[in-house]
C-alpha positions as CSV (number, residue, x, y, z in Angstrom):
1,X,30.3,12.8,-24.1
2,X,31.6,9.1,-24.2
3,X,35.0,10.3,-23.0
4,X,33.4,12.0,-20.0
5,X,31.4,8.9,-19.2
6,X,34.5,6.8,-19.4
7,X,36.3,9.1,-17.0
8,X,33.5,8.9,-14.4
9,X,33.2,5.1,-14.7
10,X,37.0,4.7,-14.5
11,X,36.9,6.8,-11.4
12,X,34.3,4.5,-9.8
13,X,36.3,1.4,-10.8
14,X,39.5,2.9,-9.3
15,X,37.8,3.5,-6.0
16,X,36.7,-0.1,-5.9
17,X,33.3,-0.3,-7.4
18,X,32.9,-3.5,-9.4
19,X,31.5,-2.8,-12.9
20,X,31.9,-6.0,-15.0
21,X,30.7,-4.3,-18.3
22,X,31.7,-0.6,-18.0
23,X,30.9,0.1,-21.6
24,X,27.2,-0.6,-20.9
25,X,26.8,1.5,-17.8
26,X,25.6,5.1,-17.8
27,X,26.3,7.6,-14.9
28,X,24.7,11.0,-15.0
29,X,26.9,14.1,-15.0
30,X,25.1,15.3,-11.9
31,X,25.9,12.2,-9.9
32,X,28.4,12.8,-7.0
33,X,30.5,9.7,-7.2
34,X,31.8,10.4,-3.7
35,X,28.3,9.4,-2.5
36,X,28.8,6.0,-4.0
37,X,30.6,3.6,-1.6
38,X,33.4,1.4,-2.9
39,X,33.3,-1.6,-0.6
40,X,31.3,-4.5,-2.1
41,X,29.3,-2.3,-4.6
42,X,28.5,-4.1,-7.9
43,X,26.9,-2.3,-10.9
44,X,25.9,-4.8,-13.5
45,X,25.6,-4.3,-17.3
46,X,22.8,-2.1,-18.6
47,X,22.5,-0.1,-15.4
48,X,21.9,3.7,-15.3
49,X,22.4,6.0,-12.4
50,X,21.1,9.5,-12.3
51,X,20.4,12.3,-9.8
52,X,22.3,14.7,-7.6
53,X,20.9,13.2,-4.4
54,X,22.0,9.6,-5.2
55,X,23.5,7.7,-2.3
56,X,24.7,4.1,-2.5
57,X,26.1,2.4,0.5
58,X,28.4,-0.6,0.9
59,X,27.7,-4.1,-0.5
60,X,24.9,-2.8,-2.8
61,X,24.3,-4.9,-5.9
62,X,22.4,-3.3,-8.8
63,X,21.1,-5.0,-11.9
64,X,22.0,-8.6,-11.2
65,X,18.9,-10.0,-13.0
66,X,18.1,-7.3,-15.5
67,X,19.0,-3.7,-16.4
68,X,18.3,-1.2,-13.6
69,X,17.7,2.5,-13.7
70,X,18.3,4.4,-10.4
71,X,17.2,8.0,-10.3
72,X,17.6,10.2,-7.2
73,X,17.4,7.2,-4.7
74,X,19.1,6.7,-1.4
75,X,20.3,3.1,-0.9
76,X,21.6,1.7,2.3
77,X,24.1,-1.1,2.8
78,X,23.5,-4.7,1.6
79,X,20.6,-3.7,-0.7
80,X,20.0,-5.7,-3.8
81,X,18.0,-4.0,-6.6
82,X,17.9,-6.8,-9.2
83,X,16.4,-4.9,-12.1
84,X,13.8,-2.3,-13.1
85,X,13.1,1.4,-12.6
86,X,13.6,3.3,-9.2
87,X,13.0,6.9,-8.7
88,X,12.9,9.1,-5.5
89,X,12.8,6.1,-3.2
90,X,14.7,5.0,-0.2
91,X,16.0,1.5,0.6
92,X,17.4,0.8,4.1
93,X,19.8,-2.0,5.1
94,X,19.1,-5.4,3.6
95,X,16.1,-4.4,1.4
96,X,15.7,-6.3,-1.8
97,X,13.7,-6.1,-5.1
98,X,13.4,-8.6,-7.9
99,X,13.6,-7.8,-11.6
100,X,10.9,-5.9,-13.3
101,X,10.4,-3.5,-10.4
102,X,8.7,-0.2,-10.9
103,X,9.3,1.8,-7.8
104,X,8.4,5.5,-7.9
105,X,8.4,8.6,-5.7
106,X,7.5,8.5,-2.1
107,X,8.4,4.8,-1.5
108,X,10.4,3.7,1.5
109,X,11.7,0.2,2.1
110,X,12.8,-0.1,5.7
111,X,15.3,-2.8,6.8
112,X,14.9,-6.2,5.0
113,X,11.6,-5.2,3.3
114,X,11.5,-7.0,-0.1
115,X,9.5,-7.5,-3.2
116,X,9.8,-10.4,-5.8
117,X,9.7,-9.8,-9.6
118,X,7.4,-7.4,-11.4
119,X,6.0,-5.2,-8.7
120,X,4.7,-1.6,-9.0
121,X,5.0,0.7,-6.0
122,X,4.4,4.4,-5.5
123,X,3.8,6.3,-2.3
124,X,4.3,3.0,-0.5
125,X,5.9,2.5,2.9
126,X,7.0,-0.9,3.9
127,X,8.2,-1.5,7.5
128,X,11.0,-3.9,8.4
129,X,10.6,-7.5,7.1
130,X,7.5,-6.8,5.0
131,X,7.5,-9.1,1.9
132,X,5.6,-8.7,-1.3
133,X,5.3,-11.5,-3.9
134,X,5.3,-11.2,-7.7
135,X,3.0,-9.4,-10.2
136,X,1.7,-6.9,-7.7
137,X,0.5,-3.3,-7.9
138,X,0.6,-1.8,-4.4
139,X,0.6,1.9,-4.7
140,X,-0.6,4.3,-1.9
141,X,-0.1,1.9,1.0
142,X,1.5,1.6,4.4
143,X,2.2,-1.9,5.7
144,X,3.8,-3.0,8.9
145,X,3.7,-6.2,11.1
146,X,5.9,-9.0,12.0
147,X,9.0,-9.5,14.1
148,X,11.6,-10.9,11.9
149,X,12.4,-12.3,8.4
150,X,10.8,-15.5,9.4
151,X,7.7,-13.9,10.9
152,X,6.7,-11.1,8.6
153,X,3.8,-9.4,6.9
154,X,3.3,-10.6,3.3
155,X,1.3,-9.8,0.2
156,X,0.6,-12.8,-2.1
157,X,1.4,-12.7,-5.8
158,X,-1.0,-11.1,-8.2
159,X,-2.4,-8.7,-5.7
160,X,-3.8,-5.2,-6.3
161,X,-4.5,-2.2,-4.1
162,X,-7.2,-0.4,-6.0
163,X,-6.3,3.3,-5.4
164,X,-8.3,5.0,-8.2
165,X,-12.0,5.5,-7.9
166,X,-14.7,5.8,-10.6
167,X,-15.0,9.5,-9.6
168,X,-11.3,9.8,-10.6
169,X,-9.6,10.6,-7.3
170,X,-6.8,9.0,-5.3
171,X,-7.7,10.0,-1.7
172,X,-7.6,6.2,-1.2
173,X,-4.4,5.3,0.8
174,X,-4.7,2.2,3.0
175,X,-3.2,1.4,6.4
176,X,-2.2,-2.2,7.0
177,X,-1.1,-1.9,10.6
178,X,-0.2,1.5,12.0
179,X,2.9,3.6,13.0
180,X,2.6,3.7,16.8
181,X,2.6,-0.1,17.2
182,X,4.4,-1.1,14.0
183,X,7.7,0.7,14.8
184,X,8.1,-1.5,17.9
185,X,8.5,-4.6,15.6
186,X,6.4,-6.7,18.0
187,X,3.1,-7.1,16.2
188,X,1.5,-10.1,14.6
189,X,2.0,-10.2,10.8
190,X,-0.7,-9.3,8.3
191,X,-1.2,-11.6,5.3
192,X,-3.0,-10.6,2.1
193,X,-3.7,-13.8,0.0
194,X,-2.7,-13.9,-3.6
195,X,-5.0,-13.3,-6.6
196,X,-6.8,-10.8,-4.5
197,X,-7.2,-7.1,-4.0
198,X,-8.0,-4.4,-1.5
199,X,-10.2,-1.4,-2.4
200,X,-8.8,1.7,-0.7
201,X,-9.1,3.5,1.6
202,X,-9.1,0.7,4.2
203,X,-7.6,0.0,7.6
204,X,-6.4,-3.6,8.4
205,X,-5.5,-4.6,11.9
206,X,-2.4,-6.7,12.8
207,X,-2.8,-10.4,12.7
208,X,-5.4,-10.2,9.8
209,X,-5.4,-12.9,7.2
210,X,-7.4,-12.1,4.0
211,X,-8.0,-15.3,2.2
212,X,-6.6,-15.8,-1.3
213,X,-8.9,-14.7,-4.1
214,X,-10.7,-12.1,-2.0
215,X,-11.3,-8.6,-3.2
216,X,-11.8,-6.8,0.2
217,X,-13.7,-3.6,0.5
218,X,-14.1,-3.1,4.2
219,X,-12.0,-2.2,7.3
220,X,-10.9,-4.9,9.6
221,X,-10.1,-3.3,12.9
222,X,-10.3,-6.4,15.1
223,X,-6.8,-8.1,15.2
224,X,-6.1,-11.7,14.5
225,X,-9.0,-12.5,12.2
226,X,-9.4,-14.6,9.1
227,X,-11.6,-12.7,6.6
228,X,-12.7,-13.6,3.1
229,X,-15.1,-12.5,0.3
230,X,-17.1,-14.7,-2.0
231,X,-18.1,-13.9,-5.5
232,X,-20.4,-10.8,-5.8
233,X,-23.9,-11.0,-7.2
234,X,-24.3,-10.0,-10.7
235,X,-26.6,-7.1,-11.7
236,X,-27.1,-3.8,-13.4
237,X,-28.1,-0.6,-11.6
238,X,-28.2,3.1,-12.5
239,X,-24.9,4.8,-11.9
240,X,-23.9,8.5,-12.3
241,X,-20.2,9.4,-12.4
242,X,-19.2,12.3,-10.3
243,X,-21.7,11.9,-7.4
244,X,-20.2,11.3,-4.0
245,X,-22.8,10.3,-1.4
246,X,-21.6,9.8,2.2
247,X,-18.0,10.9,2.3
248,X,-17.4,10.4,6.0
249,X,-15.5,7.1,5.7
250,X,-13.1,8.3,3.0
251,X,-12.5,11.5,4.8
252,X,-11.7,9.8,8.1
253,X,-9.4,7.3,6.5
254,X,-7.4,10.1,4.9
255,X,-7.1,11.9,8.3
256,X,-5.9,8.8,10.1
257,X,-3.4,7.9,7.3
258,X,-2.0,11.5,7.3
259,X,-1.8,11.5,11.1
260,X,0.1,8.2,11.0
261,X,2.7,9.7,8.6
262,X,3.1,12.7,11.0
263,X,3.8,10.2,13.7
264,X,6.3,8.4,11.6
265,X,8.1,11.8,10.9
266,X,8.3,12.2,14.7
267,X,9.8,8.8,15.0
268,X,12.3,9.4,12.2
269,X,13.2,12.9,13.7
270,X,13.7,11.7,17.3
271,X,14.5,8.0,17.2
272,X,16.0,7.2,13.8
273,X,18.2,10.3,14.0
274,X,20.0,8.7,17.0
275,X,21.3,6.0,14.8
276,X,23.2,8.2,12.3
277,X,26.6,6.8,11.8
278,X,28.6,4.3,9.7
279,X,25.7,1.9,9.2
280,X,23.1,4.7,8.7
281,X,24.8,7.8,7.3
282,X,23.4,11.4,7.3
283,X,22.7,11.1,3.6
284,X,20.4,8.1,4.1
285,X,18.6,9.8,7.0
286,X,18.1,12.9,4.9
287,X,16.7,10.8,2.0
288,X,14.3,9.1,4.4
289,X,12.9,12.3,5.9
290,X,12.7,14.0,2.5
291,X,10.9,11.0,1.0
292,X,8.4,10.9,3.9
293,X,7.8,14.6,3.4
294,X,7.1,13.9,-0.2
295,X,4.6,11.2,0.8
296,X,2.8,13.5,3.2
297,X,2.6,16.2,0.5
298,X,1.1,13.6,-1.9
299,X,-1.6,12.7,0.6
300,X,-2.5,16.4,1.2
301,X,-2.7,17.0,-2.5
302,X,-4.9,13.9,-3.1
303,X,-7.2,14.9,-0.2
304,X,-7.5,18.4,-1.5
305,X,-8.2,17.2,-5.0
306,X,-10.9,15.0,-3.7
307,X,-12.5,17.9,-1.8
308,X,-12.3,20.1,-5.0
309,X,-14.8,17.7,-6.6
310,X,-17.4,17.9,-3.9
311,X,-18.9,21.2,-4.8
312,X,-19.9,19.8,-8.3
313,X,-20.8,16.5,-6.6
314,X,-23.2,18.3,-4.3
315,X,-25.0,19.9,-7.3
316,X,-25.3,16.6,-9.1
317,X,-26.5,14.9,-6.0
318,X,-29.2,17.6,-5.5
319,X,-30.3,17.4,-9.0
320,X,-30.7,13.6,-8.9
321,X,-32.3,13.4,-5.5
322,X,-34.4,16.6,-5.5
323,X,-36.3,17.1,-2.2
324,X,-35.1,13.7,-0.9
325,X,-31.5,14.9,-0.8
326,X,-30.1,14.3,2.7
327,X,-29.2,17.7,4.3
328,X,-26.3,16.1,6.2
329,X,-24.7,14.8,3.0
330,X,-25.0,18.2,1.4
331,X,-23.5,19.9,4.5
332,X,-20.6,17.4,4.4
333,X,-19.7,18.4,0.9
334,X,-20.0,22.0,1.6
335,X,-17.8,21.8,4.6
336,X,-15.1,19.8,2.9
337,X,-15.1,22.0,-0.2
338,X,-15.0,25.3,1.7
339,X,-12.3,24.2,4.1
340,X,-10.4,22.0,1.7
341,X,-7.0,23.7,2.3
342,X,-7.1,23.8,6.0
343,X,-6.2,20.1,6.6
344,X,-3.0,20.6,4.6
345,X,-2.2,23.8,6.5
346,X,-2.8,22.0,9.8
347,X,-0.4,19.1,8.8
348,X,2.2,21.5,7.6
349,X,2.0,23.5,10.8
350,X,2.4,20.3,12.9
351,X,5.5,19.2,10.9
352,X,7.1,22.6,11.5
353,X,6.9,21.9,15.3
354,X,7.9,18.2,15.0
355,X,11.3,18.9,16.8
356,X,9.4,19.8,19.9
357,X,7.0,16.9,19.9
358,X,9.1,14.2,21.7
359,X,9.0,11.9,24.7
360,X,12.2,12.5,26.7
361,X,11.7,9.3,28.8
362,X,11.5,7.1,25.7
363,X,14.4,8.7,24.0
364,X,16.5,8.2,27.1
365,X,15.7,4.5,26.9
366,X,16.7,4.4,23.2
367,X,19.9,6.1,24.0
368,X,20.7,3.7,26.8
369,X,20.0,0.7,24.6
370,X,22.2,2.0,21.8
371,X,25.0,2.1,24.3
372,X,24.2,-1.4,25.6
373,X,23.3,-3.2,22.4
374,X,25.2,-1.2,19.7
375,X,24.2,1.0,16.9
376,X,22.0,-1.4,14.9
377,X,18.4,-0.1,14.7
378,X,16.7,-3.5,14.5
379,X,18.7,-4.9,17.5
380,X,17.9,-1.8,19.6
381,X,14.2,-1.8,18.9
382,X,13.8,-5.5,19.5
383,X,15.8,-5.1,22.8
384,X,13.0,-2.9,24.3
385,X,11.0,-4.4,27.2
386,X,7.3,-4.5,26.8
387,X,6.7,-1.6,29.1
388,X,9.3,0.4,27.3
389,X,7.6,-0.2,24.0
390,X,4.3,0.9,25.4
391,X,5.9,4.3,26.3
392,X,6.9,4.8,22.8
393,X,3.7,3.6,21.3
394,X,1.6,5.9,23.6
395,X,3.8,8.9,22.5
396,X,3.2,8.2,18.8
397,X,-0.5,7.3,19.3
398,X,-1.0,10.6,21.1
399,X,0.3,12.3,17.9
400,X,-2.1,10.3,15.7
401,X,-5.0,11.0,18.0
402,X,-4.2,14.7,18.2
403,X,-3.7,15.3,14.5
404,X,-6.8,13.3,13.6
405,X,-8.9,15.1,16.2
406,X,-7.8,18.6,15.0
407,X,-8.7,17.7,11.4
408,X,-12.0,16.4,12.5
409,X,-12.6,19.7,14.2
410,X,-12.3,21.4,10.9
411,X,-15.0,19.2,9.4
412,X,-17.4,18.4,12.3
413,X,-20.0,16.7,10.1
414,X,-17.5,13.9,9.3
415,X,-17.4,12.9,13.0
């Protein structure tokens, strides 16, 4: 085994990968070393690389601050993963993580997104430039906003996205920004102050600043607002685990989140695909779309699991409330439970047709700008004129509205 490891590591060194302490590095037998670039790649001591779908681009540095384990990730050029555990995640050009990272399935770092030390992510999508501080748990989130590395959305240190309810479900994903506007890289940044938290599912508009120390439980749909929460009143009231009351808000947030991911798939399929080349190879594109499909599947599963609980919840609610039980709340639970699989079927059906859902006028603009500006994704998107960005945003927003509307049609009592 050791000899086999030595052969694989020697092969990487011969092709130009810099491995300062080769005796401390482990490369899985399933790893295709041809999918690891040679130019500028550094694999530091204590690092482990596993997975048949591994892709590592040029100038990637792994484990500079602490040992790093990379498992079935796709890593674009000039990415620095300084230490921690990374599985089934995608990192586009210039992304960066500090040591102690715990990055799990369904996570996407777009260009120049970054986290500092000791951050946990799962089913998290960070658009370009988004920055997270240290000591953060930010699972089941989408975050966009900002126009550059100097003007970016940020999450302060010691922040938590609360994504697990007392009723033991995770249908709680939160949107900070959205896909139709966020992809244009022209929105005001969002700032979530440190030593705080967000109780999912929530929607937060661009330009929102949540003051440090706030645990925020609401939606903030008006842009460019400072919001804050003071200390809650103490108290003790009766509580019964397992009873969901009005589920309208949670259901709607799930529908809008899933619809935004469908719109993002349309963007990746029709816009990102035009950038495939030396800077953005096919393997990285495939990793991006595969990971997004994984994220969509996770949201379908979590929503279905939530609906599964509502039949029992209805019974508990009726037992507790007796004749005063609200008929509409009972009907909501019946509807969601009985039709619980239809939302996932609708999303899957929409994804099967994603190749047909495009805006030719906008794609022609992108193609023209690639010829004029070059193949760099950030440069091309930022070169769009305001009226051109509006065309793309309208296309994606139409997808969000259509998918959300069709899901609401399945569950009319949640409107």
